[in-house]
C-alpha positions in Angstrom: -41.5 -65.2 40.2 -39.8 -66.1 36.9 -36.0 -65.9 36.8 -35.5 -66.7 33.2 -33.5 -64.0 31.3 -35.2 -60.9 29.8 -33.3 -60.0 26.7 -34.6 -56.4 26.2 -33.1 -55.9 22.7 -35.0 -58.9 21.4 -38.4 -57.5 22.3 -40.7 -55.0 20.7 -42.6 -52.5 22.9 -45.7 -54.8 23.0 -43.5 -57.8 23.7 -41.7 -56.0 26.5 -45.0 -54.8 28.0 -46.4 -58.3 27.9 -43.3 -59.7 29.6 -43.4 -57.0 32.4 -47.0 -57.9 33.0 -46.5 -61.6 33.1 -43.4 -61.5 35.2 -43.8 -58.5 37.6 -47.4 -57.2 37.2 -46.2 -54.1 35.4 -46.9 -53.1 31.8 -46.9 -50.3 29.2 -45.9 -47.5 31.5 -42.6 -49.1 32.5 -42.1 -50.6 29.1 -42.2 -47.2 27.5 -39.7 -45.8 30.0 -37.3 -48.7 29.5 -37.5 -48.5 25.7 -36.9 -44.8 25.8 -33.9 -45.2 28.1 -32.3 -47.8 25.9 -33.0 -46.5 22.4 -33.4 -42.7 22.8 -31.5 -41.6 25.9 -28.6 -44.1 25.9 -29.2 -45.0 29.5 -29.2 -48.3 31.4 -32.8 -49.4 32.0 -32.3 -49.5 35.8 -31.3 -45.8 35.7 -34.8 -44.7 34.7 -36.8 -42.8 37.4 -39.8 -45.0 36.7 -37.8 -48.2 37.5 -36.0 -46.6 40.5 -39.3 -45.6 42.0 -40.2 -49.3 42.4 -37.4 -51.0 44.4 -39.0 -54.5 43.9 -39.1 -54.0 40.1 -35.6 -52.6 40.1 -34.4 -55.7 42.0 -36.1 -58.1 39.7 -34.8 -56.4 36.6 -31.3 -56.3 38.0 -31.6 -60.1 38.3 -33.4 -60.9 35.0 -32.5 -58.3 32.5 -30.0 -59.2 29.8 -28.3 -56.6 27.7 -25.5 -58.3 25.8 -25.2 -57.1 22.2 -21.5 -57.2 22.2 -18.9 -54.4 22.4 -17.5 -52.3 19.7 -13.7 -52.7 20.0 -12.4 -51.1 16.9 -13.5 -48.8 14.1 -11.8 -47.6 10.9 -12.9 -44.6 8.8 -12.3 -43.3 5.3 -14.2 -40.8 3.2 -17.2 -41.0 5.5 -17.3 -44.8 5.6 -17.0 -46.4 9.0 -16.2 -50.1 9.5 -16.6 -51.3 13.1 -15.7 -54.5 14.8 -17.9 -55.9 17.5 -16.7 -58.5 20.0 -19.5 -60.8 21.1 -20.0 -62.3 24.5 -18.4 -65.6 23.5 -15.3 -63.9 22.0 -16.4 -64.2 18.3 -16.3 -61.0 16.3 -18.4 -59.5 13.5 -18.0 -56.5 11.2 -20.5 -53.8 10.3 -20.3 -50.8 8.0 -21.8 -47.3 8.1 -22.2 -45.8 4.7 -22.8 -42.1 4.0 -25.7 -41.3 1.6 -26.8 -37.9 0.3 -29.2 -37.2 3.2 -28.6 -39.9 5.7 -26.5 -42.8 6.8 -27.0 -46.5 6.1 -25.8 -49.3 8.4 -24.9 -52.6 6.9 -25.4 -55.3 9.5 -24.2 -58.9 9.9 -26.5 -61.8 10.7 -24.0 -64.7 11.2 -20.4 -65.2 12.3 -19.1 -66.4 9.0 -21.3 -67.9 6.3 -21.9 -71.4 4.9 -23.1 -70.4 1.4 -19.6 -70.6 -0.2 -19.9 -67.9 -2.8 -16.5 -67.7 -4.6 -16.2 -64.0 -4.7 -16.9 -63.4 -1.0 -14.4 -62.9 1.8 -16.9 -64.0 4.5 -17.4 -67.3 2.7 -13.8 -68.1 3.2 -14.3 -68.1 7.0 -16.8 -70.9 6.9 -19.8 -70.7 9.3 -19.3 -70.3 13.1 -22.8 -69.6 14.3 -26.0 -67.5 13.9 -26.3 -64.2 15.6 -28.9 -63.7 18.2 -31.6 -61.1 17.8 -29.9 -58.7 20.3 -26.6 -59.1 18.5 -28.2 -58.0 15.2 -30.2 -55.1 16.8 -27.1 -54.1 18.7 -25.3 -53.3 15.5 -27.9 -50.7 14.6 -28.0 -49.3 18.1 -24.2 -49.0 18.2 -24.1 -47.3 14.8 -26.6 -44.7 16.0 -24.9 -44.1 19.4 -21.3 -44.0 18.1 -21.4 -42.9 14.5 -24.4 -40.6 14.0 -28.1 -40.1 14.6 -28.5 -39.9 10.9 -28.6 -43.8 10.6 -32.0 -44.2 8.9 -31.5 -47.2 6.6 -30.6 -50.7 7.6 -29.4 -53.3 5.1 -28.9 -56.9 6.0 -25.9 -57.3 3.7 -23.0 -57.9 6.1 -21.5 -61.2 7.1 -23.7 -64.2 6.7 -26.8 -65.2 4.8 -29.8 -63.5 6.5 -32.4 -66.1 5.4 -30.1 -68.8 6.8 -30.9 -67.2 10.2 -34.5 -66.6 9.4 -36.3 -66.4 12.7 -33.7 -64.2 14.4 -33.5 -61.8 11.4 -37.3 -61.5 11.2 -37.6 -60.7 14.9 -34.7 -58.2 14.5 -36.7 -56.4 11.8 -39.7 -56.2 14.1 -37.6 -54.7 16.8 -35.7 -52.3 14.5 -38.9 -51.0 13.0 -40.8 -50.6 16.3 -41.9 -47.0 16.7 -41.1 -47.0 20.4 -37.6 -48.3 19.7 -35.2 -47.6 16.8 -38.1 -46.5 14.7 -36.6 -47.4 11.3 -39.5 -47.4 8.8 -40.0 -50.7 6.9 -39.3 -49.2 3.5 -35.8 -48.3 4.7 -35.0 -52.0 5.6 -33.4 -54.3 3.0 -32.8 -58.0 3.4 -30.3 -59.5 1.0 -30.1 -63.2 0.1 -28.1 -65.4 -2.2 -31.3 -67.1 -3.2 -32.7 -69.4 -0.5 -36.1 -70.4 -1.9 -37.7 -71.5 1.4 -36.6 -68.3 3.1 -37.9 -66.1 0.3 -41.3 -67.9 0.4 -41.5 -67.6 4.2 -40.6 -63.9 4.0 -43.3 -63.4 1.4 -45.8 -65.1 3.7 -45.3 -62.3 6.2 -46.8 -59.9 3.7 -44.5 -57.0 4.3 -44.7 -55.3 0.9 -42.6 -52.3 2.0 -39.6 -54.5 3.1 -37.0 -54.5 0.3 -35.6 -57.7 -0.9 -32.2 -57.9 -2.6 -31.0 -61.0 -4.4 -27.4 -61.8 -5.4 -27.8 -62.9 -9.0 -24.3 -62.7 -10.4 -24.9 -65.1 -13.3 -27.8 -65.5 -15.8 -27.6 -69.2 -16.4 -27.3 -72.3 -14.2 -23.9 -73.6 -15.2 -22.2 -70.3 -14.5 -24.1 -69.6 -11.3 -23.4 -73.2 -10.1 -19.7 -72.3 -10.4 -19.9 -68.9 -8.6 -22.6 -69.7 -6.1 -23.0 -73.3 -4.8 -26.6 -72.5 -3.5 -27.7 -72.6 -7.2 -27.1 -76.4 -7.2 -29.9 -76.7 -4.7 -32.1 -73.8 -5.9 -31.6 -73.4 -9.7 -32.6 -70.2 -11.4 -36.1 -71.4 -12.5 -37.1 -72.1 -8.9 -35.5 -68.9 -7.7 -37.4 -66.8 -10.3 -40.7 -68.6 -9.4 -40.2 -67.7 -5.7 -39.4 -64.1 -6.6 -42.4 -63.8 -8.8 -44.6 -64.5 -5.8 -42.9 -62.0 -3.5 -45.2 -59.1 -2.5 -44.0 -55.6 -3.6 -45.3 -52.2 -2.8 -46.8 -50.3 -5.8 -43.6 -48.3 -6.4 -41.1 -51.0 -5.4 -39.0 -53.5 -7.3 -36.8 -56.4 -6.5 -33.1 -55.5 -6.4 -30.9 -58.0 -8.1 -27.2 -57.6 -7.3 -24.7 -58.5 -10.1 -21.1 -58.6 -9.1 -19.2 -58.1 -12.4 -16.1 -60.3 -12.7 -14.0 -59.7 -15.8 -13.8 -62.7 -18.1 -16.3 -64.6 -16.1 -19.8 -63.1 -16.2 -19.4 -59.9 -18.4 -20.0 -61.1 -21.9 -22.6 -59.5 -24.2 -24.6 -62.8 -24.2 -24.7 -62.7 -20.4 -26.3 -59.3 -20.6 -28.9 -60.6 -23.0 -29.6 -63.7 -20.8 -30.1 -61.4 -17.8 -32.6 -59.4 -19.8 -34.6 -62.5 -20.7 -34.4 -63.9 -17.2 -35.7 -60.8 -15.5 -38.3 -59.9 -18.1 -41.2 -61.4 -16.2 -40.3 -59.7 -12.9 -40.5 -56.2 -11.6 -36.8 -56.0 -11.0 -33.7 -53.9 -11.4 -30.0 -54.7 -11.5 -27.5 -53.2 -9.0 -24.3 -53.5 -10.9 -21.2 -53.8 -8.7 -17.6 -54.2 -9.7 -15.9 -57.2 -8.1 -13.9 -56.1 -5.0 -10.5 -57.9 -4.5 -10.2 -60.5 -1.8 -7.3 -61.1 0.4 -4.5 -63.2 -1.1 -5.1 -64.6 -4.6 -8.8 -64.8 -5.1 -8.4 -65.9 -8.7 -10.3 -62.9 -10.0 -9.4 -59.3 -10.8 -11.4 -56.1 -10.2 -12.9 -54.7 -13.4 -11.8 -51.4 -15.0 -14.4 -48.7 -15.0 -14.8 -48.9 -18.7 -15.6 -52.6 -18.4 -18.3 -51.9 -15.9 -19.8 -49.1 -18.0 -19.8 -51.3 -21.1 -21.7 -54.1 -19.4 -24.1 -51.6 -17.9 -24.8 -50.4 -21.4 -25.3 -53.9 -22.7 -27.8 -54.6 -19.8 -29.7 -51.4 -20.7 -29.9 -52.5 -24.4 -31.3 -55.8 -23.2 -34.1 -54.0 -21.5 -32.8 -54.1 -17.9 -33.2 -51.2 -15.5 -29.6 -51.0 -14.3 -28.2 -49.0 -11.5 -24.4 -48.6 -11.3 -23.5 -49.0 -7.7 -20.3 -47.1 -6.8 -17.9 -48.9 -4.5 -17.5 -47.4 -1.0 -15.1 -48.5 1.6 -12.8 -50.7 -0.6 -9.7 -49.2 1.1 -11.1 -50.4 4.5 -12.0 -53.9 3.2 -15.5 -52.8 3.9 -17.0 -53.0 0.4 -19.3 -55.6 -1.0 -18.0 -59.1 -0.4 -15.0 -58.0 1.7 -16.2 -58.3 5.3 -14.3 -60.8 7.4 -13.7 -60.9 11.2 -10.0 -60.5 11.4 -10.3 -61.0 15.2 -12.3 -64.2 14.8 -11.3 -67.2 16.9 -10.6 -69.1 13.7 -7.6 -67.0 13.1 -6.6 -66.8 16.8 -6.5 -70.6 17.4 
């Protein structure tokens, strides 16, 4: 009988049923009971009556089953925003954020310990890259958010620490698990994957043909020289190639690409920048989420914009024909806002 690990948080219902069949001669009946225990009832899988009624199965699962998403060791709260710290099995830590919306909660999950993309306005980039998160460590953040901070967690955004498309296979499998109706049951249209613009990952994601999945792209500059300065990824994937990949991305009828633009005073906020953004996005079905730069620890070299500066650039974008959404900052006092996540307990700081 197989003795290789069975990581339950990495499997959809169909995947778990197939594994139970292959390993132990069981199937959908026990898979449904185990999924319900883990995702709905907050129980350990071995506690389910269906498993306890079969001593041999219980013994096998006790040996093989792996449930190691990490442990929430700290949380901070302000004005409905929750930032929580998860310590992983190897001692590394990640941060996740629960954000209150009008009718529900959104959880912002991390996909890597650190990040190797090097964006100049991002706290996580300063950490460097430690490792990719496993599927269960990604799914575990959503599960922890629901168990600890509210059943109203209905949206999942892959906008935490790390570049999701740099951990492509694990992120895609995590999406499958998170959207499984027998599990966390998050509908696909409530899932957003953010990227700094990795062309290969965007094209691989497009090939999955998930039109209801939302794609968010960190734009932040409308021309190559400026984007090269702010985002090193642009030196490998310049804007022309990025726009071409985005043009081939499948969208639902009522959906649009979300282009994040972090406004940095004196850097990317000139009227000509707004006009260039309009020309760049004209061929796409896209909108701009305009975000004021959030201060980094120490001297980041940039300052946060005044509200009037953000509003002025939003008006310039609108005049350039861009559909612009002014995204209000949440969690800045917790260092939980856009670009501010960093594992303070990470081994890089401890060593």
